[in-house]
C-alpha positions, 0 to 999 in steps of 0.5 A, spaced: 627 328 571 626 321 567 632 318 570 627 318 577 620 316 573 625 310 571 628 308 577 621 310 581 618 304 576 623 299 577 622 299 585 615 298 584 616 292 579 620 289 584 616 290 590 610 288 587 614 282 584 616 280 591 610 280 594 606 277 589 612 271 590 610 271 597 603 271 597 604 265 592 609 261 597 603 263 603 597 260 599 601 253 598 603 252 605 596 252 607 592 246 605 585 248 603 580 246 609 575 242 604 581 238 602 581 231 606 587 226 606 589 222 600 587 216 604 579 218 605 580 221 597 580 214 595 575 211 599 569 216 597 572 215 590 572 207 590 566 204 585 561 201 588 559 194 587 555 193 581 547 191 582 544 187 578 538 191 575 531 188 573 525 191 569 518 192 572 512 188 570 507 193 569 511 200 567 517 197 564 521 201 569 528 199 570 531 199 577 536 195 582 533 188 583 535 189 592 528 194 591 524 189 587 517 187 589 515 180 587 509 177 586 506 172 582 513 171 579 514 178 577 518 184 579 515 190 580 517 197 583 512 199 587 506 196 592 501 200 588 503 196 580 503 190 584 495 190 584 495 192 576 496 187 571 502 186 568 504 189 560 
């Protein structure tokens, strides 16, 4: 009786190992749907150009110089701060 149980357990383990191996091979063949080709990944992960920062004359917040509002020789972060005195 114990020999039969031994062989049944051994056969069951072999079947489970083969199924796991086949499942792993099948998953490797199919690329994930959300994965992009390597060329597109490189373009997205490239470092953007560094932009100079400036400081608002009223509140002191730092922001990109391209978004600055220039008035009276000062840089401001918003049109509302242009009306307020620089600090």
